[in-house]
N, C-alpha and C positions, 0 to 999 in steps of 0.2 A: 504493500500500500504506500509506504513512504517512498519507495523507488519510483512509483508511478507519479507521485506528486512532484518529485524532483525533475523527472523527465518532462512533465507538463510545464513547469516553470522555465526550464531550459529552452523548450520549444517556443514558448512565448517570447523569451528574450531574443532568440534567433529571428523570429518573425518581425519583431520590433526593429532590429538592426537592419534587416533587409528592406523594410518599408521606409526607414529613414534614409538609407542609401539611395533607393529609387527616387525618392522625392528630391533629394539634393541634386541628383544627376539630371533631373528634368526641370529643375528650377533655374530660371535665367538669372535670378537675383540672389544676392547674399542674404542670409537669414537674420543677420544682426544689425543691418543698417536700415535706417528709415528711408523709404523710397518716396521721392517727391511727386505729387500729382499736380502737374502744371498745365494750365490751359494756354493755347496759342495766343488768345486775346489778351493775356496778362503780360506778354512780352513786349519789349521795346522794338522800335523799327529796325535797329541794327541787328538785334538778336533774331528777329523774324527773317531777315535776309539770309542769315546762316541756316536757319531751320528750313527755309524754302529750298535752298541748295541741297540740303541733306534729304528732304522729302522727295525732290526730283530724282535724286540718285536711287533712293529706295524704290520709288515708283517704277523707274525704267529698268532697274536691275533685278527687282525681286517682287513685283506686284502679284505674281502668281504663286509666290512662295508662302508657306505658313508663317505665323508670327515670328518663330525663331529664325527663319530665313531672312526676314526683313530686319530683325535685330542684328543678325550677323553682318549684313551688308553695312548697316549703320556703324557697327563697331569697327569694321575694317576702315571705313572712311575716317573715323575719329582716331584710330590707331595711326593712320598715316599723318594726321595733323601733328601727332606727338613725335614723329620721326623727322629729324632735321633734313633728310633728303627730299622731303615733300614740302609743298607750301604750308604756311603756318596758320591758315584758317580753312574752314570747311569749303567755302565757295572756291578757293584756290585749288584745293585738292580735287574737287569734283570736275573743275574745268581745266585741269592741268593737261598740257600737251608735251610729249617728249619726241623730239625730232619730227614735229609736225603731226604726230599721232596722238589721239586722245587716250588718256589712261582709262577712262570709261567710254567705251565706243559709242554709246548712244548720243553723247554730247557732240560728236562730229557728224551726226545725221540731222535730217530735217524734222525728226519726230518731236512732237510737243506733248507736254503733260496735259491730260484731261483733268483739270483741277476741280471740275464739278462732279467727278465720278466717285463712287464709293471706294474704289481701290486707291485713289489719290488721297482721300481723307484718311484712310487707314495708314498710308505711308506717312502722312503728316503727323498723325498721332504717335506713331513709332518714333519719328524724328524728334519730336518734342520730348518724349519720355526718355529716350536714350541720351539726348543732349543734356537734359537736366540731371540725369542720374549716372552719367558715364563713370565717374570715379567710384560709384557704389556697385556697379554691375559686375557680376561674374562674367569674365570674357569667354563666351562659349566658342569663340574662334581660336582660343589659346594663343592670342597675340598675333594673329594673322595680319598680313599686309596685302595679300594677294588672294585671288580666287578665280575660278573659271567654271563654266557649266560642265556637267558631267558627260555631255555628249561630244565634247571636243578634247583633243589631246595636244596642247601646245608644246609639250616636251620640256617643260621648265625644270631646271636643276635646282629645285627648292625642296624644303622639308614639308611634307604634307602634315597638317595639324588635325583636320577633322572634315567630315562631310556633313553638310546640313542641307536638307532638301535636295535640290538639283545642283548645288554648288559644292566644289571641293576647295578647301582653304589651305593656304601655304604661308610659311615664313622662311627666312633664309636659314639654311642648314647650320646646325651647331650653335644657333643663337636663340636665347630664350627671351627675346625682346617682348616686353609688354609695357607700353607707355604709362599705364596706370600705376606701375610699381615705382616710378620715379618720385622722389620727394617733391612737394609742390614748388619749391624754389628752383628746381631744375626743369620744370615743365616749359615747353615752348608756347603753349596756348592755355590760357586759364579757362577752364570749363566752369563758367559762372553764368547764372541766369539773372537777367535784368527784368524786374517786374515794374509795371506802371503803378505808381502810387495813386491814391484817391484824387490828388490834384493834377494828375496827368504827367507828373515828373517821373524821373527814374528812381526806383527803389532797388538798391543793390544788395544782393544776397550772395555771399561767398559759399559755394558748395564745396 
């Protein structure tokens, strides 16, 4: 009888550990940080400009992806902002050209964002959420700076980090780069949210 009770307790403990592990592996965010719920309308003009660039990139690169896929594209964009080899703001990263070629191919085409569509609104919501909480997010791309669709093979000599949806993510081999691990004083771009105060002025909140 006592043996059965011990086995039952051990079984419950094992199930609890498994459940916790599964939850953590599927959870985009850290468990001990407060996630900010920010509305686009609360942001200043300059911040909205950066959010619009991020939303455009998510829309064109991942509008058919699940939420994690959209978050992953947003994280790669912001990870690039933190890398000194890339431009130091979001719009610069999204619009960057190298030897005349766009880093994000959609930007070099005539395609436009359908800003009234549900998929664009979803992209904008993800853009605001990831921008406001970048430093608190668990990086599901594992520090990736690059990705491509799973139906192409560019032959990159890079370290694969993870596959999310239809995208395969990469970073440079042998490097564990993740911009969020840098001390704030060493960051290139300060991920801060500017809110409009009641009188229409800027209310600065350091994230």
